[in-house]
matplotlib code that plots the C-alpha trace (Angstrom):
import matplotlib.pyplot as plt

x = [0.0, 1.1, 2.0, -0.7, -1.0, 1.0, 0.8, 2.0, 4.4, 5.7, 9.2, 11.8, 13.0, 16.6, 17.9, 21.5, 23.9, 27.7, 29.0, 32.4, 33.8, 32.6, 33.5, 32.7, 31.2, 32.6, 30.2, 29.6, 26.1, 24.9, 21.6, 21.6, 19.4, 18.3, 18.3, 21.4, 22.1, 24.7, 28.0, 27.7, 30.1, 29.2, 27.3, 28.2, 27.3, 25.5, 25.1, 25.1, 22.3, 20.4, 17.9, 14.5, 12.5, 10.9, 11.7, 8.2, 8.1, 11.3, 13.1, 15.2, 14.8, 15.7, 15.0, 17.5, 16.4, 19.5, 18.3, 19.8, 22.8, 24.3, 27.2, 28.5, 32.1, 34.6, 33.5, 29.9, 28.6, 27.2, 28.3, 27.3, 29.6, 30.5, 27.8, 28.1, 25.4, 24.0, 24.4, 22.2, 22.5, 20.5, 20.4, 18.6, 18.0, 14.7, 13.2, 10.0, 8.0, 8.7, 11.9, 15.1, 17.7, 21.4, 23.9, 24.0, 26.9, 27.5, 30.2, 29.6, 31.7, 32.4, 34.2, 35.8, 36.9, 35.5, 34.8, 35.1, 32.4, 30.1, 27.0, 23.6, 21.4, 17.6, 15.1, 13.3, 10.6, 7.6, 3.8, 2.5, 1.7, -1.7, -2.4, -4.4, -1.1, 0.6, 4.2, 4.6, 8.1, 11.2, 14.1, 17.3, 17.8, 18.0, 21.3, 22.4, 25.7, 25.6, 26.5, 27.7, 28.1, 28.4, 27.3, 28.2, 26.3, 27.4, 25.1, 26.6, 24.5, 21.7, 20.2, 16.6, 13.6, 13.0, 16.3, 16.3, 18.6, 17.0, 18.8, 17.2, 18.3, 15.8, 16.4, 16.5, 13.2, 12.9, 11.0, 13.7, 16.0, 12.6, 12.7, 15.6, 13.8, 10.4, 9.3, 8.9, 5.5, 4.4, 0.8, -1.2, -3.8, -2.0, -4.0, -2.9, -0.6, 0.4, 3.7, 3.4, 4.0, 7.8, 8.9, 8.7, 8.5, 5.5, 5.2, 4.9, 8.3, 9.9, 7.8, 5.6, 3.9, 0.4, 0.1, 2.9, 0.8, -2.3, -5.2, -6.0, -4.0, -4.7, -4.7, -4.0, -6.4, -3.3, 0.3, 2.3, 5.9, 8.2, 10.6, 13.8, 15.4, 18.3, 18.1, 21.5, 22.5, 25.3, 26.0, 27.7, 24.5, 23.8, 20.8, 19.8, 20.0, 17.4, 14.0, 15.3, 16.6, 13.2, 11.6, 13.9, 12.8, 9.0, 9.5, 11.3, 8.7, 5.8, 6.9, 9.5, 8.4, 4.7, 3.8, 1.1, 3.2, 6.7, 7.2, 8.2, 6.0, 8.9, 12.4, 15.0, 18.0, 21.6, 21.2, 18.3, 15.4, 12.1, 10.2, 6.7, 6.8, 3.7, 0.5, -2.6, -1.9, 1.3, -0.8, -2.8, -1.9, -1.1, 0.0, 3.5, 5.3, 8.5, 8.7, 7.7, 5.2, 4.9, 3.3, -0.2, 0.7, 3.5, 5.1, 8.4, 11.0, 13.9, 17.1, 18.6, 22.1, 24.2, 24.6, 26.6, 29.6, 28.6, 27.6, 24.5, 24.8, 22.9, 20.6, 19.6, 19.0, 16.9, 14.8, 14.0, 13.2, 11.0, 8.8, 8.7, 7.6, 4.8, 3.6, 3.9, 2.4, -0.8, -1.3, -0.1, 2.9, 5.9, 9.0, 11.3, 8.9, 8.6, 5.3, 3.7, 2.9, 1.7, 3.6, 2.0, 4.6, 8.3, 11.4, 12.2, 9.0, 6.3, 2.8, 0.8, 3.8, 3.7, 6.8, 8.1, 10.0, 11.0, 8.5, 11.2, 13.1, 15.5, 14.5, 16.9, 14.8, 11.9, 13.6, 16.8, 18.7, 21.4, 19.0, 19.3, 23.1, 25.2, 25.8, 22.5, 21.3, 23.8, 22.2, 18.6, 18.9, 19.8, 16.9, 14.6, 16.0, 15.5, 11.9, 10.8, 12.3, 10.2, 7.0, 7.9, 8.3, 5.0, 3.1, 3.5, 3.1, 6.2, 7.2, 8.8, 9.1, 8.9, 6.3, 7.3, 5.9, 5.9, 5.1, 6.2, 4.8, 3.2, 0.0, -2.4, -0.1, -1.0, 1.0, 0.6, 1.8, 3.2, 2.3, 5.1, 4.7, 3.6, 3.3, 0.9, -0.1, -3.8, -3.2, -5.4, -3.8, -5.0, -3.4, -3.4, -2.2, -0.4, 0.6, 3.4, 2.6, -1.0, -3.7, -5.5, -9.5, -10.8, -7.4, -7.3, -6.5, -3.5, -3.4, -3.5, -4.3, -2.3, -4.3, -3.6, -3.4, -0.4, 1.6, 4.5, 4.1, 5.8, 3.4, 3.7, 1.7, 1.4, 0.8, -0.5, -0.9, -3.3, -4.6, -6.6, -4.4, -1.2, 0.9, 0.3, 3.3, 3.4, 5.5, 5.6, 6.9, 7.7, 7.4, 10.5, 10.4, 8.0, 5.1, 5.4, 2.7, 2.8, 3.1, 1.3, 3.2, 1.5, 3.1, 1.7, 3.5, 3.1, 5.2, 6.2, 9.2, 10.6, 10.6, 8.9, 7.8, 6.9, 4.9, 5.2, 2.9, 3.6, 0.5, -0.3, -3.2, -6.5, -6.2, -2.4, -1.4, 2.4, 3.0, 5.8, 9.2, 12.4, 13.3, 12.1, 14.2, 12.6, 14.0, 12.9, 14.7, 17.9, 18.0, 17.7, 16.6, 16.2, 13.3, 13.1, 9.6, 7.9, 4.4, 4.7, 5.0, 8.0, 8.9, 11.4, 12.2, 13.9, 15.0, 15.9, 19.5, 19.3, 15.9, 14.2, 13.2, 9.8, 8.1, 6.4, 8.8, 8.4, 8.5, 9.5, 9.2, 10.8, 10.2, 13.0, 10.8, 11.4, 11.1, 7.3, 6.7, 7.7, 9.3, 7.0, 7.2, 4.9, 5.4, 3.8, 3.9, 3.9, 4.4, 7.2, 5.8, 7.7]
y = [-0.1, 3.6, 6.0, 8.5, 11.4, 14.3, 17.9, 18.1, 20.8, 22.3, 21.3, 24.3, 25.6, 26.8, 30.0, 30.1, 32.9, 32.4, 28.9, 27.6, 24.6, 21.4, 17.7, 14.1, 11.5, 8.1, 5.3, 4.6, 5.3, 7.2, 8.6, 11.7, 11.8, 15.5, 18.1, 19.9, 23.2, 25.9, 25.1, 21.3, 19.6, 20.4, 23.6, 25.7, 29.2, 32.0, 31.3, 27.5, 25.0, 24.3, 21.5, 22.1, 19.5, 19.1, 16.1, 15.1, 14.6, 12.4, 14.0, 17.0, 17.9, 20.3, 21.0, 23.2, 24.1, 23.8, 25.3, 28.6, 27.4, 25.1, 26.8, 25.5, 24.1, 23.7, 20.0, 21.0, 19.9, 21.8, 22.0, 23.7, 25.2, 23.1, 23.8, 23.6, 22.2, 21.1, 17.4, 15.2, 11.6, 10.8, 12.8, 12.6, 14.6, 15.3, 17.1, 17.7, 14.6, 14.3, 15.9, 14.2, 13.5, 13.7, 11.8, 13.1, 13.0, 14.2, 14.4, 14.9, 16.3, 14.8, 16.7, 19.1, 16.5, 15.8, 12.5, 11.6, 12.2, 9.2, 8.6, 8.8, 6.6, 7.5, 5.7, 3.0, 2.5, 4.2, 3.8, 2.4, 5.2, 4.0, 3.7, 6.0, 6.9, 9.3, 10.6, 14.2, 14.4, 12.1, 11.6, 9.4, 6.6, 8.0, 7.4, 7.0, 8.9, 10.3, 12.1, 14.6, 18.3, 19.3, 18.6, 19.2, 18.3, 17.9, 17.4, 15.7, 17.7, 20.1, 20.8, 19.3, 21.3, 21.7, 20.0, 19.9, 18.6, 16.7, 16.5, 14.4, 13.4, 10.9, 11.4, 8.3, 7.9, 6.6, 3.4, 2.5, 0.7, -1.1, -2.8, -4.8, -6.1, -6.8, -10.1, -10.5, -10.9, -14.2, -15.0, -17.8, -20.0, -20.8, -22.7, -26.2, -26.2, -22.7, -21.1, -19.4, -15.5, -15.3, -13.2, -9.4, -6.3, -4.0, -0.5, 0.6, -0.8, 1.5, 4.6, 5.0, 8.3, 7.9, 11.5, 11.1, 9.0, 10.0, 8.2, 4.5, 1.3, -0.2, -4.1, -6.2, -9.2, -11.7, -11.9, -13.6, -12.4, -11.1, -8.4, -8.2, -4.8, -3.1, 0.5, 1.3, 3.0, 2.4, -1.0, 0.5, 1.0, -0.4, -2.5, 0.7, 2.7, 0.8, 2.3, 5.7, 4.9, 3.3, 6.4, 8.5, 6.4, 6.8, 10.6, 10.9, 8.7, 10.5, 14.1, 14.5, 12.1, 12.5, 8.8, 7.7, 5.7, 4.0, 2.2, -1.1, -4.0, -5.4, -4.6, -6.7, -5.2, -6.6, -8.5, -10.5, -9.0, -8.5, -5.2, -4.4, -1.5, -0.2, -0.1, -2.1, -5.5, -7.4, -10.6, -8.9, -8.2, -4.6, -2.7, -1.1, 1.6, -0.5, -1.9, 0.7, -0.9, -4.1, -3.3, -4.6, -8.4, -8.4, -7.6, -5.9, -6.7, -4.4, -5.4, -2.3, -1.7, -1.5, -5.1, -3.6, -3.4, -5.8, -9.4, -10.5, -12.6, -15.9, -14.5, -12.0, -14.6, -16.7, -13.8, -12.7, -16.4, -16.6, -13.5, -14.9, -18.2, -16.8, -14.6, -16.8, -20.0, -18.2, -17.7, -21.1, -19.7, -21.9, -19.9, -21.9, -21.1, -18.2, -16.1, -14.3, -10.7, -7.6, -4.3, -1.2, 0.9, 0.8, 2.1, -1.2, -2.6, -0.3, -0.3, -3.3, -5.4, -9.1, -10.4, -13.7, -13.2, -15.3, -15.8, -14.3, -11.7, -8.8, -5.2, -5.0, -7.6, -5.1, -1.8, 0.0, -0.1, -1.9, -2.9, -5.3, -4.9, -7.6, -9.4, -9.9, -10.6, -13.2, -15.0, -15.0, -18.5, -19.6, -17.4, -19.3, -22.5, -21.6, -20.5, -23.6, -25.6, -23.5, -24.1, -27.9, -28.2, -26.3, -28.4, -31.7, -33.0, -33.6, -36.0, -34.5, -37.5, -40.8, -43.5, -46.5, -50.2, -51.5, -55.0, -58.6, -60.4, -63.3, -64.9, -63.4, -60.1, -56.7, -54.3, -50.8, -47.8, -44.5, -42.4, -39.8, -36.1, -34.2, -30.7, -29.5, -30.9, -31.5, -33.8, -36.9, -40.2, -43.8, -46.9, -50.2, -53.5, -55.8, -59.2, -60.3, -56.8, -57.6, -55.5, -57.4, -57.0, -55.0, -53.8, -50.0, -49.0, -47.7, -51.2, -54.8, -58.1, -60.7, -63.6, -67.2, -66.4, -64.3, -66.9, -67.4, -64.2, -60.7, -58.1, -54.5, -51.1, -48.3, -44.9, -42.2, -38.5, -36.6, -33.1, -31.6, -29.6, -31.3, -34.3, -37.1, -38.5, -42.4, -44.4, -48.1, -50.1, -53.6, -56.0, -57.3, -60.7, -63.2, -63.7, -66.9, -69.0, -71.7, -75.4, -78.3, -81.6, -84.8, -88.3, -91.9, -94.8, -98.5, -101.2, -105.0, -107.2, -104.5, -102.2, -98.9, -97.0, -93.4, -91.4, -87.6, -85.1, -81.7, -79.3, -75.6, -73.9, -73.8, -71.5, -71.4, -72.6, -73.6, -77.2, -77.3, -78.5, -79.2, -81.6, -83.2, -84.7, -87.6, -89.0, -92.3, -93.9, -92.0, -92.9, -90.0, -89.9, -87.1, -87.2, -85.3, -84.1, -85.0, -83.2, -82.5, -86.2, -88.1, -91.7, -92.9, -96.4, -97.5, -101.0, -102.5, -103.2, -103.2, -103.8, -101.3, -102.3, -103.5, -100.8, -97.5, -94.8, -91.0, -90.1, -86.7, -84.9, -81.6, -79.6, -77.3, -74.9, -73.5, -70.1, -69.6, -71.9, -71.6, -74.2, -77.0, -79.9, -83.0, -85.3, -88.9, -92.0, -95.4, -99.1, -100.8, -104.4, -107.8]
z = [-0.1, -0.8, 1.8, 2.7, 0.0, 0.3, -0.9, -4.6, -5.3, -8.6, -9.6, -9.2, -12.4, -11.9, -12.9, -13.4, -12.7, -13.3, -13.0, -11.9, -13.4, -11.4, -11.6, -11.6, -9.4, -8.2, -8.4, -4.7, -3.8, -0.7, 0.7, 2.9, 5.8, 5.4, 2.8, 2.1, 4.0, 3.2, 4.8, 4.0, 1.5, -2.1, -1.5, -4.4, -2.9, -4.8, -8.5, -8.3, -8.5, -5.5, -5.3, -3.7, -1.6, 1.6, 3.8, 4.0, 0.2, 0.7, -2.3, -3.5, -7.0, -9.6, -13.5, -15.2, -18.8, -20.9, -24.6, -24.1, -21.8, -24.0, -26.1, -29.5, -29.6, -32.6, -33.4, -33.8, -30.5, -27.6, -24.0, -20.8, -18.5, -15.4, -12.8, -9.1, -7.1, -3.6, -3.3, -5.5, -6.3, -9.6, -12.8, -16.3, -19.2, -20.7, -23.8, -25.9, -26.9, -30.6, -30.7, -32.1, -29.6, -30.5, -28.5, -24.9, -22.4, -18.8, -16.4, -12.8, -9.9, -6.2, -3.6, -6.5, -8.6, -12.3, -13.7, -17.2, -19.8, -20.1, -22.5, -21.1, -23.4, -24.3, -22.4, -24.5, -21.5, -21.6, -22.2, -25.5, -28.0, -28.4, -24.6, -22.3, -20.4, -22.5, -21.7, -21.8, -22.2, -23.8, -21.6, -21.0, -18.3, -14.7, -13.5, -9.9, -9.4, -6.0, -4.0, -6.5, -6.3, -9.8, -13.4, -17.1, -20.2, -23.7, -26.7, -29.9, -32.3, -32.6, -29.0, -28.8, -28.1, -24.3, -23.2, -19.5, -16.8, -14.1, -10.6, -8.0, -4.4, -2.5, 1.2, 3.5, 5.3, 8.7, 7.4, 5.1, 7.4, 8.9, 5.5, 6.2, 9.3, 7.8, 7.2, 3.5, 1.9, 0.5, -0.9, 0.9, -0.8, -3.8, -6.4, -7.1, -10.2, -10.0, -8.9, -5.5, -5.2, -4.3, -1.4, -2.2, -0.5, -1.4, -2.3, 1.4, 1.9, -0.4, 0.7, -2.4, -2.3, -3.7, -4.4, -7.2, -9.3, -11.4, -13.0, -12.3, -13.0, -16.3, -16.8, -19.7, -20.6, -20.4, -20.2, -22.8, -22.0, -19.3, -20.4, -18.4, -17.9, -16.3, -14.7, -16.4, -13.0, -10.5, -8.9, -5.6, -3.9, -0.4, 0.9, 2.8, -0.5, -2.2, -1.0, -1.7, -5.2, -6.1, -4.8, -7.2, -10.2, -9.3, -9.1, -12.3, -14.2, -12.8, -12.5, -15.1, -17.9, -17.1, -16.6, -14.4, -12.2, -12.1, -15.2, -14.0, -12.4, -10.5, -9.5, -8.2, -6.4, -6.6, -3.5, -5.1, -3.2, -5.1, -4.9, -6.1, -8.6, -10.4, -8.3, -9.1, -7.4, -7.9, -8.6, -11.4, -15.0, -14.4, -17.6, -17.0, -19.0, -19.4, -23.0, -25.3, -27.9, -25.8, -22.6, -23.5, -23.2, -20.7, -17.4, -16.8, -14.3, -13.8, -12.2, -10.2, -11.5, -14.9, -16.2, -19.4, -16.8, -13.9, -13.9, -12.0, -9.3, -8.5, -6.3, -9.1, -11.5, -9.1, -8.2, -11.7, -12.5, -9.4, -10.6, -14.1, -13.0, -10.9, -13.5, -16.6, -15.1, -14.0, -17.8, -18.9, -20.6, -21.5, -20.4, -22.9, -25.9, -28.3, -28.5, -31.3, -30.4, -32.1, -31.9, -30.5, -32.1, -30.8, -32.1, -33.5, -34.8, -36.3, -34.9, -36.0, -36.9, -35.6, -34.1, -32.7, -29.6, -26.7, -23.8, -21.5, -23.4, -22.9, -23.7, -26.5, -28.3, -28.6, -28.7, -29.8, -26.6, -24.9, -22.2, -20.0, -20.4, -22.3, -19.0, -17.9, -21.5, -21.9, -18.7, -20.2, -21.4, -17.6, -16.4, -18.9, -17.3, -13.9, -14.5, -16.3, -13.3, -10.8, -13.2, -13.2, -9.6, -8.6, -11.2, -9.3, -5.8, -4.0, -1.5, 1.5, 3.9, 2.0, 3.0, 4.9, 5.5, 9.1, 10.1, 9.6, 6.3, 8.2, 8.1, 10.9, 11.2, 10.1, 7.8, 8.3, 6.2, 7.5, 4.5, 4.8, 4.1, 0.9, -0.5, -0.7, 2.7, 1.7, -1.2, -0.9, -0.3, -1.9, -1.2, -3.3, -1.9, -4.3, -4.2, -6.5, -8.2, -8.7, -7.1, -4.3, -4.2, -1.4, -0.1, -0.4, 3.2, 5.0, 6.9, 5.6, 7.4, 5.9, 4.2, 3.5, -0.1, 0.4, 1.9, -0.5, -2.4, -1.9, -0.7, -1.7, -1.3, -3.6, -2.2, -4.5, -3.3, -5.7, -5.9, -8.8, -11.3, -10.2, -11.3, -8.7, -6.6, -6.3, -4.3, -3.9, -0.8, -0.5, 2.5, 4.1, 2.2, 1.3, 3.2, 5.6, 7.4, 10.2, 9.3, 10.9, 11.7, 12.1, 12.5, 12.2, 13.5, 12.8, 14.4, 14.3, 14.7, 17.1, 14.1, 13.7, 10.4, 11.1, 8.4, 8.6, 7.0, 7.1, 5.8, 5.5, 6.8, 4.8, 2.0, 1.8, -1.7, -1.3, 0.0, 2.6, 1.3, 3.3, 5.8, 9.0, 11.7, 13.4, 16.7, 18.4, 21.5, 20.9, 17.3, 14.5, 11.0, 8.5, 6.2, 2.9, 2.0, -1.2, -1.6, 2.0, 3.2, 4.4, 5.9, 8.4, 9.5, 12.8, 14.0, 10.6, 11.5, 15.2, 16.9, 19.0, 22.8, 23.0, 24.8, 24.7, 23.1, 22.2, 18.6, 18.1, 14.4, 14.0, 10.7, 9.6, 7.9, 4.3, 2.5, 3.4, 6.2, 9.9, 11.8, 13.4, 15.6, 16.6, 19.5, 19.8, 22.0, 20.4, 21.4, 19.8, 19.2, 19.3]

ax = plt.figure().add_subplot(projection="3d")
ax.plot(x, y, z, "-o")
ax.set_aspect("equal")
plt.show()
C-alpha cells in the first residue's frame, strides 16, 4: 500500500547565474538523511544549482532548462559550463516529446573532482503510444551517481527542443531501515498447479507516495511475455539505499516524464530482493510502462544496476526467475518457448507488426537499446531454464518424507503404512495393496491383514498423493520378504518285529497354496533320521539293523521350515511291538 497522500508542489526551475567548473562523481552510492544546507560539503554558494525539496516529500529535485545554456564548440557539439550544485544522487535529461535527440553525455563532480564524460542513453521504456497513459516528455535513463556536487552536459548535435537537466536526491526515510527487518510478503492460498508468489516487498516498503501517481491502474487481458530490464545505474548501492533509489525512479517517471506511475511492474536489487513496482496489485496483470510498444501483453522486471559493466549474481538470476515463473504459470505460458505478439509501436517494430519473440526476452529484443546490458542478456537462457524448473516443480506433488511399510509379512499379522509427508499437505492419499505386483481385491486402506493367499508371495503397497491440477506423486513400498505362514506336523507310527515306521505329514493352513518342502528330523529312542519331504510327506524307519526295545517310546518330529513356512514340531508316544 502507498504512503498517505502528500501535498503536490511544482518542480523548481533553476535560474543560473555564473557557474564555475565543477566535476565528476565516483560510483559509490549514498543516501543523505536530510536536505542539504549551506556550509555542507558540495554547497556551491551563490550562482550555483540548489535542489529544492521537503523532507516530508522524501526527495530533493531540480529541473534546469539547457536550451539557452548550451554553447557550441569547434567540433559542432554543444556544451554547458560546469555547474556546481548542492548534493544530488540521480540525474537524467529530458526534452520535448517528438523532438529528435542526438548523443548526450554528462560528467559529474564529487568533492571538487571531475569524472570522465559518459553517455546517457535515451530511455526506451514508456507507455505504448496508443495507450491512455501518454508520456508528456522524452528522456534518458535515470542514472544513480551520487553523492555529486556538480554537473556538465554535452550534446553531440543540435540541441533538442526543451532539453532539460533533471537532478534528484531522494532522502532516506525512517522506514527505510525497517525494510531490512520486515518479514517478507508471501501469498497464501496458492491454487494447485500454480507457482506461489515469491517473497517480495511491497510499495509501502520503499515509501511510495500515492500523491505522485495519477489516474487508475490499467490492466492487460493476459500476459504473454516477461521483459527483463536493467536500470542502467550504479552498481555500488547498499541495501539501505534501495528504497530511496526506487523513490527516485518513481519521481522521475511521474513528475518529469509524465507517466502515471513508476514504469516497472517489479524491481530486483543486486542482493536478490524483489520489490513491487507499479500499483494495481502485484498478482494482477497490471499494464506497465517498461517496454515501449509491448506493454499490453507483458510484465516488466527491472534489475537495479548497470549490467553492461557488472555481472548479475546468482541471487539476482533466481529472483528474476521466481517472478517470471509466478506470472507466466498463471497464464499457462511456456518460459522456454517463443510467442507471437503485435507491436503497438516501438522504435524497432512499427505499429501493427507481428513479431515472434522469446516468452522471456530482454528489452533490446523489442527496442533499440542496450538494455538489459550485455551480461544480464547473456544470462537470459539460464533465467529461462530456472523459470521452467520452478514451473515444473510447482506443477506436481512433492514427497517431503517418503512413506514406510511397517510390520512382518506373516499370516495373521497386520501391515501398516506410515504415509509420509507431501506438498501440498492437503493432497489426498490412496492405497493399493499388491500381491506379487497384482492388486489385491478390497485392499485399499492404510493397513492390511495378511491373508492365507498371501503366503509365499511378496506383498507391497502403492501410495499415491493426488490433488486436482497437479501431477500425482506415487511411491511403492515392499514388505521385508516373502510372506510366511505356520506349518502343521503330524506323525503316524506302525510297529512290528521290534521295528517302527514313522510317516510324517507337514501341511499348510487352509487357503495357503504352497506345500511345505524341506526336511524333517525324526527321533525315536535315541535314534535319529532325516526325512526329505515330497509333496509334504516323508517316511522314516527305525530298528531294521538293530531292533528297538519292546516298550512305549516317544516319537519326536521337527520340521525345519522352508522359505515360506515356519518351523514346526510334533510329539507322539507309540508302542514298539515284538
